[in-house]
C-alpha positions in Angstrom: 4.2 24.3 -4.0 3.3 23.7 -0.3 5.8 24.6 2.3 8.2 21.6 3.0 7.6 20.2 6.4 10.1 19.7 9.2 11.6 16.2 10.0 10.3 15.4 13.2 10.0 11.9 14.9 6.4 12.5 15.5 5.1 14.6 12.6 1.5 16.2 12.7 -1.5 14.3 11.2 -2.6 16.4 8.3 -6.0 18.3 9.0 -7.4 16.9 5.8 -7.1 13.4 6.9 -8.9 14.2 9.9 -11.8 15.7 8.1 -11.8 12.9 5.5 -12.3 10.5 8.2 -15.2 12.4 9.8 -16.6 12.7 6.3 -16.3 9.0 5.2 -14.0 9.8 2.6 -10.5 8.4 3.9 -8.4 5.4 2.5 -5.5 3.8 3.7 -3.1 2.4 1.0 -0.6 0.1 2.7 2.6 -1.1 1.4 5.3 -3.5 2.4 7.0 -1.1 5.1 4.2 -1.9 7.4 4.5 -5.6 7.0 8.3 -5.7 7.4 7.7 -4.4 10.8 5.8 -7.8 11.3 9.0 -9.6 10.3 7.9 -10.1 6.7 10.7 -9.6 4.1 11.0 -6.7 1.9 10.5 -7.0 -1.9 14.3 -7.2 -2.5 14.7 -10.0 0.5 11.7 -11.9 -1.0 13.6 -11.9 -4.6 16.7 -12.9 -2.9 15.2 -15.8 -1.1 13.8 -16.9 -4.4 16.8 -16.9 -6.3 18.8 -18.3 -3.4 16.3 -21.3 -3.5 17.0 -21.8 -7.2 20.8 -21.7 -6.5 20.2 -24.5 -3.9 18.3 -26.5 -6.2 20.9 -26.4 -8.8 18.9 -24.1 -11.5 21.5 -21.5 -11.1 25.1 -21.4 -10.4 26.8 -18.9 -8.0 27.8 -16.5 -10.8 24.5 -16.4 -12.2 23.0 -15.8 -8.8 25.4 -12.7 -8.2 24.6 -11.3 -11.7 20.8 -11.5 -11.1 21.1 -9.8 -7.4 23.2 -6.9 -9.0 19.9 -6.1 -11.2 18.5 -4.5 -7.7 15.1 -4.8 -9.1 12.8 -7.2 -7.4 10.1 -7.4 -9.9 12.4 -8.1 -12.6 14.5 -10.8 -10.5 11.3 -12.6 -9.7 10.0 -12.5 -13.2 13.2 -14.3 -14.1 12.9 -16.7 -11.3 9.3 -17.7 -12.5 10.7 -18.1 -16.0 13.6 -20.4 -14.8 11.1 -22.5 -12.5 8.5 -22.9 -15.2 11.3 -24.4 -17.5 12.5 -26.6 -14.8 8.9 -27.5 -13.8 9.6 -26.2 -10.4 7.0 -24.7 -8.0 8.7 -21.6 -6.4 5.9 -21.6 -3.7 6.7 -18.0 -3.1 3.8 -17.8 -0.2 6.2 -20.0 2.1 8.3 -16.7 2.6 5.3 -14.7 3.6 4.2 -16.2 6.8 3.9 -13.6 9.4 4.9 -13.6 13.2 2.6 -15.3 15.4 1.6 -12.2 17.3 0.2 -9.1 15.6 2.3 -6.3 15.2 1.7 -3.0 16.8 1.2 -1.0 13.6 -1.6 -3.5 12.2 -3.4 -3.4 15.7 -3.5 0.6 14.9 -4.2 0.4 11.3 -6.9 -2.4 11.9 -8.4 -0.1 14.5 -9.2 2.8 12.4 -11.6 0.9 10.0 -11.6 2.9 7.0 -11.3 1.2 3.5 -7.8 0.0 2.9 -6.0 -0.8 0.0 -2.8 -2.8 0.0 -0.1 -4.1 -2.6 1.0 -6.8 0.2 0.3 -10.4 -0.4 -0.1 -11.0 3.3 -3.6 -10.7 5.2 -2.5 -8.8 8.2 -5.3 -5.9 7.4 -8.3 -7.1 9.2 -10.4 -4.1 10.5 -12.0 -5.5 13.6 -14.4 -2.8 15.3 -15.7 0.6 14.8 -16.5 3.2 17.4 -20.0 3.9 18.6 -21.5 7.1 20.1 -20.9 5.8 23.6 -17.5 4.9 22.8 -17.8 1.1 22.7 -16.5 -1.1 20.1 -18.6 -3.3 17.8 -17.6 -5.8 15.0 -17.8 -4.9 11.5 -18.8 -6.8 8.7 -15.4 -7.5 7.2 -14.8 -8.2 3.4 -11.5 -8.9 1.6 -11.4 -8.6 -2.1 -8.4 -9.7 -4.5 -9.9 -10.7 -7.7 -9.7 -7.8 -10.2 -13.2 -9.0 -11.6 -14.8 -8.3 -8.0 -12.8 -5.0 -7.6 -15.2 -2.0 -8.2 -14.9 1.8 -7.3 -18.0 1.5 -5.1 -16.1 -0.5 -2.6 -14.3 2.6 -1.4 -17.6 3.7 0.3 -17.7 0.6 2.4 -16.1 0.8 6.0 -13.8 -2.0 6.9 -13.1 -3.2 3.2 -9.6 -4.6 2.3 -8.6 -4.4 -1.3 -5.6 -6.9 -2.0 -4.5 -5.1 -5.4 -1.8 -7.5 -5.9 -3.6 -10.6 -4.6 -3.6 -12.7 -1.5 -1.4 -15.2 0.0 -4.2 -17.5 0.4 -5.0 -17.2 -3.2 -1.4 -17.7 -4.9 -2.7 -18.4 -8.4 -4.0 -14.8 -8.2 -1.0 -13.1 -7.0 0.8 -10.2 -9.2 4.2 -11.1 -9.0 6.1 -10.8 -12.4 6.2 -7.8 -14.8 4.0 -9.5 -17.4 1.4 -10.0 -14.3 1.7 -6.2 -13.4 1.3 -5.1 -17.1 -2.0 -7.1 -17.5 -3.3 -6.3 -14.2 -3.2 -2.6 -14.6 -4.8 -2.9 -18.0 -7.7 -4.5 -16.4 -10.9 -2.1 -16.8 -11.8 -2.6 -13.2 -8.5 -1.7 -11.7 -8.3 1.6 -13.8 -11.5 2.6 -12.7 -11.0 1.7 -9.1 -7.7 3.5 -8.9 -9.2 6.6 -10.9 -12.3 6.8 -8.6 -9.9 6.5 -5.6 -7.3 9.2 -6.5 -10.3 11.6 -7.7 -12.7 11.2 -5.1 -11.2 10.2 -1.6 -8.3 11.4 0.6 -5.6 8.8 0.4 -2.8 8.2 2.9 -0.1 5.9 1.8 1.8 3.9 4.6 4.8 1.7 4.3 6.1 3.0 0.9 9.6 3.8 1.2 12.3 4.4 -1.4 12.3 0.7 -2.2 8.7 0.7 -3.4 8.8 3.9 -5.2 8.5 2.5 -8.6 5.3 0.4 -7.6 3.9 3.5 -6.0 4.7 5.8 -9.0 3.2 3.0 -11.4 -0.1 3.0 -9.3 -0.2 6.7 -9.4 0.1 7.1 -13.2 -2.3 4.0 -13.9 -4.8 5.7 -11.9 -4.2 9.2 -13.7 -3.3 10.8 -10.5 -2.1 14.2 -11.6 -1.3 17.3 -9.7 -4.6 19.3 -10.8 -6.6 19.0 -7.5 -8.8 21.7 -5.7 -7.3 20.5 -2.4 -4.7 18.2 -0.8 -6.0 14.7 -1.3 -3.0 12.5 -1.2 -0.4 11.9 1.4 2.4 9.9 1.9 4.0 9.0 5.2 7.7 8.3 4.7 11.1 8.2 6.8 14.2 9.8 6.3 17.2 10.3 8.3 18.3 13.9 9.1 21.3 13.7 6.8 18.9 13.0 3.9 17.0 16.5 4.1 18.1 17.3 0.4 16.7 14.1 -0.7 13.4 14.7 1.3 13.2 18.3 -0.1 13.6 17.0 -3.9 11.2 14.0 -3.4 8.8 16.3 -1.8 8.8 18.7 -4.6 8.8 15.8 -7.3 5.8 14.0 -5.9 3.9 17.1 -5.3 4.3 18.5 -8.8 4.0 15.3 -10.6 1.1 13.3 -8.8 -0.3 15.7 -6.1 0.8 13.7 -3.5 2.2 15.5 -0.2 4.8 13.7 1.6 4.8 13.8 5.3 8.5 13.2 6.2 9.5 11.7 9.7 12.8 11.4 11.4 14.1 7.9 11.6 17.6 8.6 13.1 16.8 6.8 16.5 14.1 4.0 15.7 14.6 3.8 11.9 11.3 2.5 10.4 10.2 1.3 13.8 9.1 5.0 14.1 6.5 4.4 11.7 4.6 2.1 14.2 4.7 4.8 16.8 3.2 7.4 14.4 0.4 5.2 13.4 -0.5 4.3 17.0 -0.5 7.9 17.7 -2.6 8.9 14.7 -5.2 6.0 15.1 -6.2 7.5 18.3 -6.9 11.0 16.4 -8.7 9.5 13.5 -12.4 9.1 13.6 -14.1 7.5 10.8 -17.7 7.8 9.9 -19.6 6.0 7.0 -19.7 7.6 3.9 -22.9 9.8 3.5 -25.7 8.3 1.4 -25.4 11.3 -1.0 -22.0 10.3 -1.7 -22.8 6.8 -2.7 -25.7 8.3 -4.9 -23.2 10.8 -6.5 -20.9 7.6 -7.4 -23.9 5.6 -8.9 -24.9 8.8 -11.0 -21.1 8.8 -12.4 -21.2 5.1 -13.2 -24.2 5.4 -15.1 -23.2 8.4 -17.0 -20.1 6.9 -17.9 -21.7 3.7 -19.0 
């Protein structure tokens, strides 16, 4: 068991993340905590907005609304909301709640500047890697690709600079958005998704950003479906999470739980003064310390050999 790190406002960037960037093996996994800083709703807020809309349209009364909100399970609430909407032949139009602020937030400016492959469970399209560093320090545009259809998601994408994989679909393709419990179960049974997550957690160094306690269930489901066990030769999975100083016991228990269960090392930060806004300050600083190089050709060849042998 690794030593528990202190809760600091500005934690140190793990050496493993720095080295992974240099070796072309770093992947960012971005959750709703980053988009909330941009003014988008949390999962619970999204579910409440959808249920409020159904109540306003007369499809729910106040008693039903209060009972559904008491479930405290956004995925279940959205699943029930979709069932009610289908019965009433009503378009929930969830994407209308996901319009970002007009200006790019500081955290996305920093994330986009890093230009490593990114995976996200957010529906928005705020992840847009826009430049890569050159030897002389100048910035050049990258060939940017966004993938959301599971039929197009392959493990080989993890070796491509500037790629964004919208794991749960995109706001601009609402028909493919993963929203309900049924959607989740079918999505994570897709062979491409299982292979993609398995390759990700076994071969890359992954930094989870924006996954707080609210998204713990989603994060754990992803780790389990990707067979992310604890047996790794080195530290390859990190999660940047915020806690109040009064939550030190919780931090300790979660730290031990995620490390022993999934091989994920929590990098805790103090949010007493700035709450989750501190996440933006940290990513801005870390972005200046991370240099991302292309995946070496030998890694691509190793991957192709594994795919061919598995086939």
